[in-house]
C-alpha positions as CSV (number, residue, x, y, z in Angstrom):
1,X,0.5,134.5,108.0
2,X,-0.8,136.5,111.1
3,X,3.3,135.6,112.5
4,X,4.5,137.5,108.9
5,X,2.6,140.4,109.6
6,X,3.6,140.7,113.5
7,X,7.1,140.4,112.3
8,X,7.2,142.6,109.7
9,X,5.6,145.5,112.0
10,X,7.9,144.6,114.9
11,X,11.1,145.0,112.5
12,X,9.5,148.3,110.7
13,X,9.3,149.4,114.3
14,X,12.8,148.3,115.3
15,X,13.8,150.5,112.6
16,X,12.0,153.3,113.3
17,X,13.3,153.2,117.2
18,X,16.7,152.8,115.6
19,X,16.3,155.7,114.0
20,X,14.8,157.9,116.6
21,X,18.1,156.6,118.8
22,X,20.6,157.7,116.2
23,X,18.9,161.3,115.7
24,X,19.0,161.5,119.6
25,X,22.8,160.2,120.1
26,X,23.8,163.0,117.4
27,X,21.8,165.7,119.5
28,X,23.6,164.8,122.4
29,X,27.0,164.7,120.9
30,X,26.3,168.3,119.9
31,X,25.1,169.4,123.1
32,X,28.0,167.8,125.0
33,X,30.2,169.8,122.2
34,X,28.8,172.9,123.3
35,X,29.0,172.2,127.1
36,X,32.8,171.4,126.8
37,X,33.3,174.6,124.6
38,X,31.4,176.7,127.1
39,X,33.6,175.1,129.9
40,X,36.6,176.0,128.2
41,X,36.0,179.4,127.6
42,X,34.5,180.1,131.1
43,X,37.6,178.2,132.5
44,X,40.0,180.4,130.7
45,X,38.3,183.8,131.5
46,X,38.2,182.9,135.2
47,X,42.2,182.0,134.9
48,X,42.4,185.7,133.2
49,X,40.4,187.2,136.1
50,X,42.8,185.5,138.8
51,X,45.9,186.6,137.0
52,X,44.4,190.1,137.1
53,X,43.3,189.8,140.7
54,X,46.8,188.8,141.5
55,X,48.7,191.3,140.0
56,X,46.3,194.0,141.7
57,X,47.0,192.5,145.1
58,X,51.1,192.7,144.2
59,X,50.0,196.7,143.0
60,X,48.4,197.2,146.1
61,X,51.0,195.5,148.4
62,X,53.9,197.7,146.5
63,X,51.8,200.8,146.9
64,X,51.6,200.0,150.5
65,X,55.4,199.6,151.3
66,X,55.8,202.8,148.7
67,X,53.8,204.7,151.2
68,X,55.4,203.7,154.3
69,X,58.7,204.2,153.3
């Protein structure tokens, strides 16, 4: 009978552990989604900033060429 109680306790412990692991994996999935979304947003903003800087360089070069003429 001692084995039955130990087995039941082990089973309850495994069920509780599985519950914690499922909750943890869900939270990790949400965090991963937030990280991916944030990195995409930052990447988009960096791309726009690079495009603006390139346009500014072109405008400055055009102005230099115009003033040299």
